[in-house]
C-alpha positions as CSV (number, residue, x, y, z in Angstrom):
1,X,66.4,117.7,-62.4
2,X,67.8,120.9,-60.9
3,X,68.4,121.1,-57.2
4,X,66.6,124.5,-57.0
5,X,63.3,122.9,-58.2
6,X,63.7,119.5,-56.6
7,X,61.0,118.1,-54.3
8,X,62.2,115.5,-51.8
9,X,60.3,112.3,-52.7
10,X,58.4,110.3,-50.2
11,X,59.9,106.9,-49.8
12,X,59.2,103.7,-47.9
13,X,56.2,101.7,-46.7
14,X,54.9,101.2,-43.2
15,X,52.3,99.0,-41.5
16,X,50.2,101.3,-39.3
17,X,47.2,101.4,-37.0
18,X,44.4,104.0,-36.7
19,X,44.0,105.1,-33.1
20,X,40.7,104.9,-31.1
21,X,39.7,108.3,-32.5
22,X,40.2,107.1,-36.1
23,X,43.3,109.3,-36.4
24,X,46.3,108.4,-38.5
25,X,49.8,109.4,-37.4
26,X,52.3,110.0,-40.3
27,X,55.7,108.2,-39.8
28,X,58.7,110.4,-39.1
29,X,60.2,109.6,-42.6
30,X,57.2,111.1,-44.3
31,X,57.1,114.1,-42.0
32,X,60.8,114.9,-42.7
33,X,60.0,114.9,-46.5
34,X,56.8,116.9,-46.0
35,X,58.7,119.6,-44.0
36,X,61.4,119.8,-46.6
37,X,59.0,120.0,-49.5
38,X,56.9,122.8,-47.9
39,X,59.5,125.1,-46.4
40,X,57.8,128.2,-47.8
41,X,54.4,127.2,-46.3
42,X,54.7,126.2,-42.6
43,X,51.0,125.0,-42.4
44,X,50.8,121.3,-42.1
45,X,47.9,120.5,-44.3
46,X,47.3,117.3,-46.3
47,X,44.8,116.7,-49.1
48,X,43.1,113.3,-49.2
49,X,41.7,111.9,-52.5
50,X,40.2,108.6,-53.6
51,X,40.5,107.2,-57.1
52,X,43.3,109.4,-58.3
53,X,44.6,107.9,-61.5
54,X,41.6,105.7,-61.8
55,X,42.6,103.3,-59.0
56,X,40.0,103.2,-56.3
57,X,41.8,100.7,-54.1
58,X,43.6,103.3,-52.1
59,X,43.4,106.9,-50.7
60,X,46.1,109.3,-51.9
61,X,47.6,111.8,-49.4
62,X,49.1,114.9,-50.9
63,X,51.1,117.6,-49.2
64,X,50.6,121.2,-50.4
65,X,53.5,121.1,-52.8
66,X,52.4,117.8,-54.3
67,X,48.8,118.9,-54.6
68,X,49.8,122.2,-56.3
69,X,51.8,120.1,-58.9
70,X,48.9,117.8,-59.4
71,X,46.5,120.7,-60.0
72,X,48.9,122.1,-62.6
73,X,49.1,118.8,-64.5
74,X,45.5,117.6,-64.5
75,X,41.9,118.6,-63.6
76,X,41.0,117.9,-59.9
77,X,37.5,117.0,-58.8
78,X,37.4,119.0,-55.6
79,X,34.2,117.2,-54.5
80,X,36.4,114.2,-53.9
81,X,39.1,116.1,-52.0
82,X,39.3,116.4,-48.2
83,X,41.8,118.8,-46.6
84,X,43.1,117.9,-43.1
85,X,45.4,119.8,-40.8
86,X,48.0,117.8,-38.9
87,X,48.1,118.2,-35.1
88,X,51.3,118.6,-33.0
89,X,51.8,114.8,-33.1
90,X,51.4,114.7,-36.9
91,X,48.0,113.1,-36.8
92,X,44.9,113.7,-38.8
93,X,41.4,112.3,-38.8
94,X,40.5,110.0,-41.7
95,X,37.1,111.1,-43.0
96,X,34.4,108.4,-42.4
97,X,33.4,108.6,-46.1
98,X,36.9,107.5,-47.2
99,X,37.3,105.0,-44.5
100,X,33.9,103.3,-45.2
101,X,34.3,103.2,-49.0
102,X,37.7,101.5,-48.7
103,X,36.3,99.2,-45.9
104,X,39.3,100.1,-43.8
105,X,39.9,98.5,-40.5
106,X,42.4,99.6,-37.8
107,X,45.3,98.0,-39.7
108,X,46.5,99.8,-42.8
109,X,49.5,100.1,-45.0
110,X,51.1,103.5,-45.8
111,X,53.2,103.4,-48.9
112,X,54.9,106.0,-51.1
113,X,53.6,106.3,-54.6
114,X,56.0,104.7,-57.1
115,X,57.3,108.1,-58.2
116,X,57.5,109.5,-54.7
117,X,55.0,112.3,-55.3
118,X,52.6,111.4,-52.6
119,X,51.6,108.7,-50.0
120,X,48.9,106.1,-50.3
121,X,46.6,104.4,-47.7
122,X,45.9,100.8,-48.5
123,X,44.1,97.9,-46.9
124,X,46.9,95.4,-46.2
125,X,45.6,92.7,-48.6
126,X,45.0,95.2,-51.4
127,X,48.6,96.5,-51.1
128,X,50.1,93.0,-51.1
129,X,48.1,92.1,-54.2
130,X,49.1,95.4,-56.0
131,X,52.7,95.0,-55.1
132,X,52.8,91.3,-56.2
133,X,51.3,92.3,-59.6
134,X,54.0,94.9,-60.1
135,X,56.7,92.4,-59.1
136,X,55.4,89.8,-61.5
137,X,55.4,92.4,-64.4
138,X,59.1,93.3,-63.9
139,X,60.7,90.1,-62.6
140,X,61.9,87.4,-65.0
141,X,60.5,83.9,-64.2
142,X,62.7,82.2,-61.6
143,X,63.3,78.5,-61.4
144,X,63.2,77.7,-57.6
145,X,65.3,74.6,-58.1
146,X,68.3,76.6,-59.3
147,X,71.0,77.4,-56.8
148,X,72.4,80.9,-56.5
149,X,75.4,79.9,-58.5
150,X,73.3,78.4,-61.2
151,X,71.4,81.7,-61.4
152,X,74.6,83.6,-61.7
153,X,75.6,81.4,-64.6
154,X,72.2,81.9,-66.2
155,X,72.6,85.7,-65.9
156,X,76.1,85.7,-67.3
157,X,75.0,83.5,-70.2
158,X,72.2,85.9,-70.9
159,X,74.8,88.7,-71.1
160,X,72.9,90.9,-68.7
161,X,75.3,92.2,-66.0
162,X,77.1,94.9,-67.9
163,X,74.4,96.6,-70.0
164,X,75.3,100.3,-69.7
165,X,72.7,103.1,-69.5
166,X,72.5,105.0,-72.9
167,X,72.9,108.3,-71.0
168,X,75.8,107.9,-68.6
169,X,76.1,110.3,-65.6
170,X,78.3,113.4,-65.8
171,X,80.2,112.1,-62.8
172,X,80.2,108.3,-62.8
173,X,80.9,106.0,-59.8
174,X,84.0,103.9,-60.4
175,X,85.9,101.0,-58.8
176,X,84.8,99.5,-55.5
177,X,86.1,98.0,-52.2
178,X,85.6,95.1,-49.9
179,X,85.1,95.5,-46.1
180,X,83.7,93.6,-43.1
181,X,80.0,94.1,-42.5
182,X,79.6,95.1,-38.8
183,X,76.9,93.9,-36.4
184,X,75.4,97.3,-36.7
185,X,74.5,96.7,-40.3
186,X,76.6,99.5,-41.5
187,X,78.1,99.7,-45.0
188,X,81.3,101.7,-45.4
189,X,81.4,103.7,-48.6
190,X,84.9,103.9,-50.0
191,X,86.6,107.3,-49.8
192,X,86.7,107.6,-53.6
193,X,83.0,106.9,-53.9
194,X,82.2,109.2,-50.9
195,X,84.0,112.1,-52.7
196,X,82.0,111.4,-55.9
197,X,78.7,111.7,-53.9
198,X,79.9,115.1,-52.6
199,X,80.9,116.2,-56.1
200,X,77.6,115.0,-57.6
201,X,75.4,116.5,-54.8
202,X,76.8,119.8,-53.5
203,X,73.5,120.5,-51.7
204,X,72.7,116.9,-50.5
205,X,76.1,115.4,-49.9
206,X,75.0,113.3,-46.9
207,X,71.7,111.9,-48.3
208,X,71.3,108.5,-49.9
209,X,68.4,106.1,-50.6
210,X,68.9,102.4,-49.8
211,X,67.0,99.7,-51.6
212,X,67.3,96.2,-53.0
213,X,68.2,94.8,-56.4
214,X,67.9,91.4,-57.9
215,X,68.9,89.6,-61.0
216,X,67.6,86.0,-61.5
217,X,67.2,85.5,-57.7
218,X,70.6,87.0,-56.8
219,X,70.0,89.8,-54.4
220,X,72.1,92.8,-53.5
221,X,71.6,96.2,-51.8
222,X,71.5,99.4,-53.8
223,X,72.7,102.8,-52.6
224,X,71.6,105.8,-54.7
225,X,72.7,109.4,-54.1
226,X,70.2,112.2,-54.8
227,X,71.2,112.6,-58.4
228,X,71.1,108.9,-59.2
229,X,67.8,108.4,-57.4
230,X,66.1,111.2,-59.3
231,X,67.5,109.9,-62.6
232,X,66.3,106.3,-61.8
233,X,62.7,107.3,-60.9
234,X,62.3,109.5,-63.9
235,X,64.0,107.2,-66.4
236,X,61.8,104.1,-65.7
237,X,58.6,105.3,-64.0
238,X,56.7,102.2,-64.7
239,X,59.3,100.0,-63.0
240,X,60.5,102.2,-60.2
241,X,58.8,102.1,-56.8
242,X,59.8,104.7,-54.1
243,X,58.0,102.6,-51.5
244,X,60.8,100.0,-51.7
245,X,63.5,102.5,-50.6
246,X,64.6,104.0,-47.3
247,X,66.1,107.5,-47.0
248,X,69.3,107.5,-44.9
249,X,71.7,110.2,-43.8
250,X,75.3,109.2,-44.0
251,X,77.4,109.1,-40.8
252,X,80.6,110.3,-42.3
253,X,81.1,107.5,-44.9
254,X,78.8,104.9,-43.3
255,X,75.2,104.0,-44.0
256,X,72.9,101.6,-42.1
257,X,71.2,98.9,-44.2
258,X,67.7,97.8,-43.1
259,X,67.7,94.3,-41.7
260,X,65.3,92.9,-44.3
261,X,67.5,94.0,-47.2
262,X,70.7,92.8,-45.5
263,X,69.1,89.4,-45.0
264,X,67.8,89.1,-48.5
265,X,71.2,90.0,-49.9
266,X,73.0,87.6,-47.5
267,X,75.2,90.4,-46.2
268,X,77.4,89.0,-43.5
269,X,81.1,88.8,-43.1
270,X,82.8,90.6,-46.0
271,X,80.7,92.7,-48.4
272,X,81.7,94.3,-51.7
273,X,80.7,97.9,-52.5
274,X,81.0,98.4,-56.2
275,X,79.8,100.8,-58.9
276,X,76.6,99.7,-60.8
277,X,76.9,98.7,-64.5
278,X,75.7,102.1,-65.5
279,X,78.0,103.9,-63.0
280,X,75.0,105.8,-61.5
281,X,74.7,104.2,-58.1
282,X,76.4,101.7,-55.8
283,X,75.7,98.0,-55.2
284,X,76.5,96.1,-52.0
285,X,77.1,92.4,-52.5
286,X,78.0,89.5,-50.4
287,X,81.7,89.5,-51.3
288,X,81.9,85.7,-51.8
289,X,78.9,85.7,-54.2
290,X,80.3,88.7,-56.1
291,X,83.7,87.0,-56.4
292,X,82.0,83.9,-57.9
293,X,80.0,86.2,-60.2
294,X,83.1,88.0,-61.5
295,X,84.9,84.7,-62.0
296,X,82.1,83.4,-64.2
297,X,81.9,86.7,-66.1
298,X,85.7,86.4,-66.8
299,X,85.3,82.8,-68.0
300,X,82.4,83.8,-70.2
């Protein structure tokens, strides 16, 4: 995907409330992406649709750039489209017709579409059910009685850790490093890896996307640069979900990890920052767990 034609994807999910006037305020992360995607059109207009893709459980929010791409790819029923202009506080009114058909209350979930092309409005329970269904489809069965070490053994025995991508990146990530995870939840990217990010992304050298990874119940944090993130979301569109990622700007060579991801991956004390098996992104592990993992791989 060329940088000239690239559209910044929407990422992340947020629990939100409609205000007393039935207005919805878009989170800052979405506004940043919207502004970057629509530099040639300063109007802050969004297009609301229900039932896009045949799923009537949510309302889709498209910016102008995304709506133009949608129209180029498929017919659009304009009787089902509502255009709304954002005010100075990035709010818009949710039409009563859409609100009533979804049975929306004050509490909603805003979530990026899996491919990052637009944002969706969900009832909280509908979103939880949809997300759970996706997780079940892509996650191997887990035996809750197994310890983390047993799960590592199971994964090693299944020969899964080092399956390389069939189309390796032009500039791969290599090696790794161990450092102390600070109280500020910041991961330090090794100098060699930082230079690779700059080489791979001349126009977006300070941008990364932080998410979570899991293999048989063993959690780690993932850090994608722009090139790796775009490859991942186009390579496996049925498995990838932009709502599970957070966009971050690097502070020199440091990146803040969201608290929920750090907790899931047991990041405390020393952490290991290593290249992924396909060399297209970085993984951040609890260093002790990663050492045990590597020892078992060596013995296998």
